[in-house]
C-alpha positions as CSV (number, residue, x, y, z in Angstrom):
1,M,-46.9,-37.4,-60.3
2,E,-47.9,-37.6,-56.5
3,K,-45.4,-37.2,-53.7
4,N,-45.8,-40.8,-52.6
5,D,-45.1,-41.9,-56.3
6,A,-41.8,-39.8,-56.3
7,L,-40.8,-41.2,-53.2
8,E,-41.1,-44.8,-54.4
9,A,-39.3,-44.1,-57.4
10,L,-36.4,-42.5,-55.7
11,S,-36.5,-45.2,-53.0
12,A,-36.1,-47.9,-55.9
13,L,-33.3,-46.2,-57.5
14,S,-31.4,-45.4,-54.3
15,Q,-29.9,-48.9,-54.3
16,E,-26.7,-49.6,-56.3
17,T,-27.6,-52.6,-58.1
18,R,-31.0,-51.2,-59.0
19,L,-29.7,-48.0,-60.4
20,D,-27.2,-50.1,-62.4
21,V,-30.0,-52.2,-63.7
22,F,-32.2,-49.2,-64.4
23,Q,-29.4,-47.5,-66.3
24,L,-28.7,-50.5,-68.3
25,L,-32.2,-50.7,-69.3
26,M,-32.2,-47.0,-70.5
27,R,-29.2,-47.8,-72.8
28,F,-31.2,-50.7,-74.4
29,E,-34.4,-48.8,-75.0
30,P,-36.7,-49.3,-76.8
31,D,-36.0,-53.0,-77.3
32,G,-35.3,-54.0,-73.8
33,L,-33.4,-56.9,-72.4
34,A,-33.9,-60.2,-71.2
35,A,-33.4,-61.0,-67.4
36,G,-30.6,-63.4,-68.2
37,D,-28.8,-60.8,-70.4
38,I,-29.2,-58.2,-67.5
39,A,-27.8,-60.7,-65.1
40,E,-24.7,-61.5,-67.1
41,R,-23.9,-58.1,-68.0
42,L,-24.0,-56.8,-64.4
43,G,-22.6,-60.0,-62.8
44,V,-25.8,-60.2,-60.5
45,P,-27.1,-63.7,-59.5
46,P,-30.7,-64.3,-61.1
47,N,-32.6,-64.6,-57.7
48,T,-31.0,-61.3,-56.5
49,L,-31.6,-59.7,-59.9
50,S,-35.5,-61.0,-59.7
51,S,-36.1,-59.1,-56.6
52,H,-34.5,-55.8,-57.8
53,L,-36.5,-55.9,-61.0
54,A,-39.8,-56.5,-58.8
55,V,-38.8,-53.1,-56.9
56,L,-38.3,-51.3,-60.1
57,T,-41.5,-52.6,-61.6
58,R,-43.7,-51.8,-58.4
59,A,-42.1,-48.4,-58.7
60,G,-43.3,-47.8,-62.2
61,L,-39.7,-47.6,-63.4
62,A,-39.8,-51.1,-65.4
63,T,-42.2,-53.1,-67.2
64,S,-41.8,-56.7,-68.4
65,E,-43.3,-58.6,-71.3
66,R,-43.0,-62.2,-72.7
67,R,-41.5,-62.6,-76.0
68,S,-41.3,-66.4,-77.1
69,R,-39.6,-68.0,-74.2
70,Q,-38.0,-65.0,-72.6
71,I,-39.4,-62.1,-70.3
72,I,-38.0,-58.9,-71.7
73,Y,-37.6,-55.9,-69.4
74,R,-37.9,-52.2,-70.5
75,A,-37.2,-49.3,-68.7
76,Q,-40.2,-46.7,-68.2
77,T,-38.8,-43.6,-69.6
78,K,-42.1,-41.4,-69.2
79,R,-41.8,-42.4,-65.4
80,I,-38.4,-40.6,-65.2
81,G,-40.0,-37.7,-67.2
82,C,-42.6,-37.4,-64.7
83,L,-40.2,-37.5,-61.8
84,V,-37.9,-35.0,-63.2
85,G,-40.9,-32.8,-63.6
86,F,-42.2,-33.2,-60.2
87,L,-38.4,-32.4,-58.8
88,V,-38.2,-29.2,-60.7
89,Q,-41.7,-28.0,-60.9
90,D,-41.2,-25.3,-58.3
91,C,-37.9,-24.2,-59.4
92,C,-37.5,-20.4,-60.0
93,G,-40.9,-19.6,-58.6
94,G,-42.7,-22.3,-60.8
95,H,-40.6,-21.4,-63.9
96,P,-38.0,-24.2,-64.1
97,E,-37.1,-22.9,-68.0
98,R,-35.4,-20.0,-66.7
99,C,-32.8,-22.5,-65.3
100,E,-33.1,-24.4,-68.5
101,L,-34.0,-27.5,-66.4
102,P,-36.1,-30.2,-68.0
103,T,-39.8,-30.6,-67.0
104,G,-42.2,-33.3,-67.6
105,D,-45.4,-32.6,-69.8
106,A,-48.5,-34.5,-69.9
107,S,-47.0,-37.5,-71.8
108,G,-44.1,-37.8,-69.4
109,R,-41.6,-36.5,-71.8
110,C,-39.1,-34.0,-70.8
111,S,-39.9,-30.7,-72.4
112,G,-38.0,-27.4,-72.5
113,V,-35.7,-26.3,-75.3
114,P,-32.4,-28.3,-75.8
115,D,-29.0,-26.5,-75.3
116,R,-28.4,-27.3,-78.9
117,V,-29.1,-29.4,-81.9
118,Y,-26.3,-31.9,-82.6
119,N,-25.4,-33.0,-86.2
120,V,-24.3,-36.5,-86.7
121,L,-22.8,-38.1,-89.8
122,F,-23.0,-42.0,-90.3
123,L,-20.4,-43.3,-92.9
124,C,-20.1,-46.7,-94.7
125,T,-18.6,-47.6,-98.3
126,G,-21.7,-47.5,-100.3
127,N,-24.3,-45.4,-98.2
128,S,-27.0,-47.9,-99.3
129,A,-27.7,-50.0,-96.1
130,R,-25.9,-49.5,-92.7
131,S,-25.5,-45.7,-92.7
132,I,-28.8,-45.2,-94.3
133,L,-30.5,-47.1,-91.5
134,A,-28.7,-45.2,-88.8
135,E,-29.3,-41.7,-90.4
136,S,-33.1,-42.5,-90.3
137,I,-33.1,-44.3,-86.8
138,L,-31.4,-41.5,-85.3
139,N,-33.7,-38.9,-86.9
140,Q,-36.6,-40.7,-85.3
141,L,-35.2,-41.1,-81.9
142,G,-33.4,-38.0,-81.5
143,A,-36.1,-35.8,-83.2
144,G,-35.5,-32.1,-81.9
145,R,-32.1,-32.8,-80.2
146,F,-30.1,-34.4,-83.2
147,R,-29.9,-34.2,-87.1
148,A,-28.7,-37.2,-88.7
149,F,-26.9,-37.6,-92.1
150,S,-25.3,-40.3,-94.0
151,A,-22.6,-40.7,-96.6
152,G,-20.2,-43.0,-98.4
153,S,-16.5,-43.3,-99.4
154,H,-17.6,-44.9,-102.7
155,P,-21.4,-44.4,-102.9
156,S,-23.5,-47.1,-104.9
157,G,-25.9,-44.2,-106.0
158,T,-29.1,-46.5,-104.8
159,V,-30.5,-47.1,-101.4
160,H,-31.2,-50.8,-101.0
161,P,-34.9,-51.4,-101.0
162,L,-34.9,-53.6,-97.8
163,A,-33.5,-50.9,-96.0
164,I,-36.4,-48.7,-96.8
165,E,-39.0,-51.5,-96.3
166,V,-37.5,-52.2,-92.7
167,L,-37.2,-48.6,-91.7
168,A,-40.8,-47.9,-93.0
169,E,-42.2,-51.0,-91.1
170,D,-40.4,-49.4,-87.8
171,G,-41.8,-46.2,-88.5
172,C,-38.9,-44.4,-89.4
173,P,-38.7,-41.6,-91.7
174,T,-37.6,-42.5,-95.3
175,D,-38.3,-39.3,-97.5
176,G,-35.1,-37.8,-99.0
177,L,-32.9,-40.9,-98.2
178,R,-30.4,-41.2,-100.9
179,S,-26.6,-42.5,-101.6
180,K,-24.1,-39.9,-101.6
181,S,-20.4,-39.2,-101.2
182,W,-18.8,-38.3,-97.9
183,D,-17.1,-35.3,-99.9
184,A,-20.4,-33.3,-99.7
185,F,-19.8,-32.8,-96.0
186,A,-16.3,-31.8,-96.3
187,T,-16.8,-28.5,-98.0
188,A,-16.9,-25.3,-96.2
189,D,-20.6,-24.6,-96.6
190,A,-21.5,-28.1,-95.4
191,P,-23.2,-28.5,-92.1
192,A,-20.6,-28.6,-89.3
193,M,-20.7,-32.3,-87.8
194,D,-20.6,-32.9,-84.1
195,F,-19.9,-36.7,-84.3
196,V,-19.0,-38.9,-87.3
197,F,-19.4,-42.6,-86.8
198,T,-18.4,-45.3,-89.3
199,V,-20.5,-48.3,-89.6
200,C,-18.4,-50.5,-91.8
201,D,-14.9,-51.6,-91.5
202,S,-13.9,-50.6,-94.8
203,A,-14.8,-47.0,-94.2
204,A,-13.1,-46.9,-90.9
205,G,-9.8,-48.0,-92.7
206,E,-9.9,-45.3,-95.5
207,S,-8.6,-41.7,-95.3
208,C,-11.6,-39.7,-94.5
209,P,-11.8,-36.1,-95.4
210,V,-11.0,-33.3,-92.9
211,W,-14.3,-32.6,-91.4
212,P,-14.9,-28.9,-90.5
213,G,-15.2,-28.2,-86.7
214,Q,-13.2,-31.4,-85.4
215,P,-16.0,-33.6,-84.7
216,L,-15.9,-36.6,-82.2
217,T,-15.4,-39.8,-84.2
218,A,-15.7,-43.5,-83.5
219,H,-16.2,-46.9,-85.2
220,W,-19.4,-48.7,-84.8
221,G,-18.9,-51.6,-87.3
222,L,-21.5,-53.9,-88.3
223,E,-21.8,-56.6,-90.8
224,D,-23.2,-55.7,-94.2
225,P,-26.9,-56.9,-94.4
226,A,-26.8,-56.2,-98.2
227,R,-24.3,-59.2,-98.3
228,A,-26.8,-61.5,-96.6
229,S,-27.6,-64.7,-98.9
230,G,-30.5,-67.0,-99.0
231,T,-34.1,-66.4,-99.4
232,R,-35.6,-62.8,-99.4
233,L,-36.9,-63.5,-96.0
234,Q,-33.3,-64.5,-94.8
235,Q,-32.1,-61.2,-96.6
236,K,-34.6,-59.2,-94.8
237,A,-33.7,-60.6,-91.3
238,A,-30.3,-59.3,-91.8
239,F,-31.4,-55.9,-92.2
240,V,-33.9,-56.2,-89.3
241,A,-30.9,-57.6,-87.1
242,T,-28.7,-54.7,-88.4
243,A,-31.3,-52.1,-87.6
244,R,-31.8,-53.5,-84.1
245,Y,-28.0,-53.3,-83.4
246,L,-28.0,-49.6,-84.6
247,R,-31.0,-48.8,-82.5
248,N,-29.2,-50.2,-79.3
249,R,-26.0,-48.1,-80.0
250,I,-28.2,-45.0,-80.8
251,A,-30.2,-45.2,-77.7
252,A,-27.1,-45.5,-75.7
253,F,-25.8,-42.5,-77.5
254,L,-28.8,-40.7,-76.5
255,A,-28.6,-41.5,-73.0
256,L,-25.0,-39.7,-72.9
257,P,-25.0,-36.4,-70.9
258,L,-23.3,-34.6,-73.7
259,A,-23.6,-31.2,-72.3
260,S,-21.8,-32.2,-69.2
261,I,-19.3,-34.7,-70.1
262,D,-15.7,-33.8,-70.9
263,R,-14.2,-34.9,-74.4
264,L,-12.0,-37.6,-73.4
265,A,-14.6,-39.4,-71.4
266,L,-17.4,-38.9,-74.2
267,T,-14.9,-40.4,-76.7
268,R,-14.4,-43.3,-74.5
269,H,-18.1,-44.1,-74.2
270,L,-18.5,-43.6,-77.7
271,R,-16.1,-46.3,-78.6
272,E,-17.6,-48.5,-75.8
273,I,-20.9,-48.3,-77.5
274,G,-19.3,-49.5,-80.9
275,R,-18.6,-52.7,-79.0
276,L,-22.3,-53.5,-78.3
277,E,-23.7,-56.7,-79.7
278,G,-23.3,-57.1,-83.4
279,A,-19.9,-55.3,-83.5
280,T,-17.3,-56.5,-86.1
281,R,-13.7,-57.3,-85.1
282,F,-12.4,-54.3,-86.6
283,T,-11.1,-52.0,-83.6
284,G,-9.9,-49.0,-85.4
285,D,-11.5,-45.6,-85.4
286,P,-12.0,-42.9,-88.0
287,S,-9.4,-40.3,-88.1
């Protein structure tokens, strides 16, 4: 990144509303948001929002594409990676890794060794659809930083074929996915979990095992796509929608500053994520 490009990007983000817009778009990567949704969520008049989006687009921080009748905006995450790399490239005599600062590589991604790998467990009753989708999506989006697992309180023993089909079409890993009991993760020799998320109301209402390490917990309830009726195409559409809701939640989770935020504030953010589009009405959190 050149100096003028960095100045333009920093200038674009120096205005409060534009910063809010960019952070919102980051939360909804990689699906993006329609302009109307952005305006509604932030309470910004459409004309004002249009001018702010234009500034972010000129600075290379956002892109737009037409999907059906809507214009969808997305954050340019690679651009931010390049900006961070530009800002820290001379740190410690040209060795920012000594301070464990992120650097932008040729692809625009942040490089450097993460401070740790976080273990995340997704729970539902049957461990055949929602928790399976979440496990695979997080392992795709959080590769290198997160290791995802899934389990059920009363596992069905099989993974729903439409879950596998939708994941494969999205390029998510499907090898090794299986339906299993949550008891497997409550033993002394099981991987210690940092986060445990319930994705169905039934599992959230049950008495969970005592998880080693006292992980943070939250409820991200979604309707069960396996219960969808109608044609096979309609049933698959339910799985596609559930995967999209989970992807939005996971993208918001990945954007949280886990290493620098206190436990109470982090818990609040995790519960807010569970209220994103598609959430069920159940408001309880796993214990």
